[in-house]
N, C-alpha and C positions, 0 to 999 in steps of 0.2 A: 539542423537549425532549430533554435528554440522557438516556441510558439509565443507570440506577444499578443496580449489582450489589453486594449485600452478602453477604460470606462470614464465617461464624463458625466458628472452630476451637477445639476443646477439647484441652487438654494433659493429660498423665498426672496432674497434681496438681489437676485440676478448675479451673484458671484459664481464664478466657475471654479470647481474643485477637481483638478485632474488626478487620476489614479492610474498608475501603470503597474501591471503584474507580469512577471515572466515565469513560465513553467517549462522545465526541461526534464524529460524523462530519459531513463537509461534504455538503450536499445540492446535487448538481450535475445539471443537466439532461442529457438524452440527447444533445442537440446538442453540448454541451460535452465530453461523454465521447467522442463520435465525433471531435471536433476534436483532443483530446489523443491519441487513438489514431493519427490521421492524422499528427500532428506526430512522434510516435515512429517510425512507419513511414517517413516521409520522412527522418528522421535516420539510420535504419539504412541506407536506400538510399544516402544521401550517403556514409556511411562505406564502403559496399561499392563503389560506382561509382568513387569517387576513390581507392580502395585506401588509405585513411588507416590502417586496421587490417585484420587478417585477417578474412575473412568469418565465421568461427566466433566470433571475439571481438565482431564487430559484432552478430551475432545474440544473443550473451549479454548485451551491453550493452542491446540493445533489450528483451530480456525483463526485465532488471533494472529498466529505466525503466518498463516496463508494471506490474510488481509494485509499484514505488514509487508510481506514480500510483494504483493500486487501493488501496494502504494509506492514502494521503492522502485519497482520495475517501471511503473507508469501505466499499467493496463487498467 
């Protein structure tokens, strides 16, 4: 079931402004999460070993990929 958050704001002139947001996350098993982390780590190692990009940039790309994966999964 999606999580429903309802926010109600009141303006200076007592008008009500309703705002409704729905957030739904993907439910991924622990094994899938570990596989995603392993793929990201392997990708960073490939970038570093073959010197495709600088090590610092490879680490930053790996962290960006990890944050994107967490955002998509919903953790």
